[in-house]
C-alpha positions as CSV (number, residue, x, y, z in Angstrom):
1,X,0.0,0.0,0.0
2,X,1.4,3.5,-0.9
3,X,0.9,6.5,1.3
4,X,-1.3,9.4,0.1
5,X,1.7,12.0,-0.6
6,X,0.4,14.3,2.4
7,X,3.1,15.2,5.2
8,X,3.9,12.8,7.9
9,X,1.9,13.3,11.1
10,X,3.9,12.9,14.4
11,X,1.9,11.2,17.2
12,X,3.2,13.7,19.5
13,X,1.4,16.4,17.6
14,X,-1.9,14.8,17.6
15,X,-4.6,15.1,20.3
16,X,-4.2,12.0,22.6
17,X,-7.7,11.2,22.3
18,X,-7.3,10.5,18.7
19,X,-4.6,7.7,19.2
20,X,-4.7,4.4,21.0
21,X,-1.4,3.0,22.1
22,X,-2.6,0.5,24.8
23,X,0.1,-2.2,25.2
24,X,-2.2,-5.2,24.7
25,X,-3.6,-3.8,21.2
26,X,-2.6,-2.8,18.0
27,X,-1.8,0.8,17.4
28,X,-4.9,2.7,16.1
29,X,-5.6,6.3,15.1
30,X,-8.5,8.4,13.9
31,X,-8.6,9.4,10.2
32,X,-8.4,13.2,9.9
33,X,-10.7,13.3,7.0
34,X,-13.6,10.9,8.0
35,X,-13.2,10.2,11.6
36,X,-13.1,6.5,11.4
37,X,-10.8,4.4,13.9
38,X,-8.3,2.4,11.6
39,X,-5.4,0.2,12.5
40,X,-1.8,1.4,11.8
41,X,0.4,-1.0,9.8
42,X,3.7,0.0,8.8
43,X,3.1,3.4,10.1
44,X,0.4,3.9,7.7
45,X,-3.3,4.4,8.2
46,X,-5.0,1.3,6.8
47,X,-7.3,1.9,3.7
48,X,-11.0,2.4,4.0
49,X,-13.9,3.6,2.1
50,X,-15.3,7.2,2.2
51,X,-18.7,8.1,3.4
52,X,-20.2,7.2,0.0
53,X,-19.1,3.5,0.7
54,X,-17.6,3.3,-2.9
55,X,-14.7,5.7,-3.3
56,X,-11.4,5.4,-1.2
57,X,-11.2,8.0,1.7
58,X,-8.5,10.6,1.0
59,X,-7.2,10.0,4.6
60,X,-6.4,6.3,3.7
61,X,-2.6,5.6,3.7
62,X,-1.8,8.5,5.8
63,X,1.7,8.0,7.3
64,X,1.6,8.6,11.2
65,X,5.1,8.2,13.2
66,X,4.6,6.8,16.5
67,X,7.1,9.0,18.5
68,X,5.4,8.5,21.8
69,X,5.8,5.5,24.2
70,X,2.5,3.9,25.4
71,X,3.4,5.3,28.9
72,X,3.9,8.9,27.7
73,X,0.6,8.6,25.4
74,X,-1.2,7.3,28.6
75,X,0.1,10.2,30.7
76,X,-0.9,12.9,28.1
77,X,-4.4,11.1,27.8
78,X,-4.9,11.4,31.5
79,X,-3.8,15.0,31.7
80,X,-6.2,15.9,29.0
81,X,-9.1,14.1,30.7
82,X,-8.4,16.0,33.9
83,X,-8.5,19.1,31.9
84,X,-11.6,18.2,30.2
85,X,-13.3,17.2,33.6
86,X,-12.4,20.8,34.9
87,X,-14.7,22.4,32.3
88,X,-17.7,20.4,32.8
89,X,-20.8,22.4,33.4
90,X,-22.4,22.4,36.8
91,X,-25.8,21.1,37.2
92,X,-28.5,23.4,36.0
93,X,-31.7,23.8,37.9
94,X,-34.8,24.4,35.9
95,X,-37.8,26.5,37.0
96,X,-40.8,24.7,38.4
97,X,-43.7,24.1,36.0
98,X,-46.6,26.2,36.3
99,X,-49.9,24.2,37.6
100,X,-52.1,22.7,35.2
101,X,-55.1,24.6,34.4
102,X,-58.6,23.0,35.4
103,X,-60.4,21.1,32.5
104,X,-62.7,23.2,30.6
105,X,-65.9,21.4,31.8
106,X,-65.1,22.3,35.2
107,X,-64.5,26.1,34.5
108,X,-67.3,28.6,35.5
109,X,-69.0,30.4,32.7
């Protein structure tokens, strides 16, 4: 398989939630074009179809250099998760609903 002639992506420049470098799994990355998770083989994003299901996705064959160890990736992922947890919205309280009006047949004329 040939690469797609785009510049090489370094794993250290990608967001940690777009990679999966677990020790007991094959390395995976998200396609930058379609957002699909794909296995990395020979430092290439494995080929896959575009949204139409017929043509090849232009992100197929993207070369990604894994310049991170799994431990470095996991620590950057935990830092990113803690950062996102600090930005979560607080619980919102809604106004109480107004009382339901009485049925029409019980209303005085």
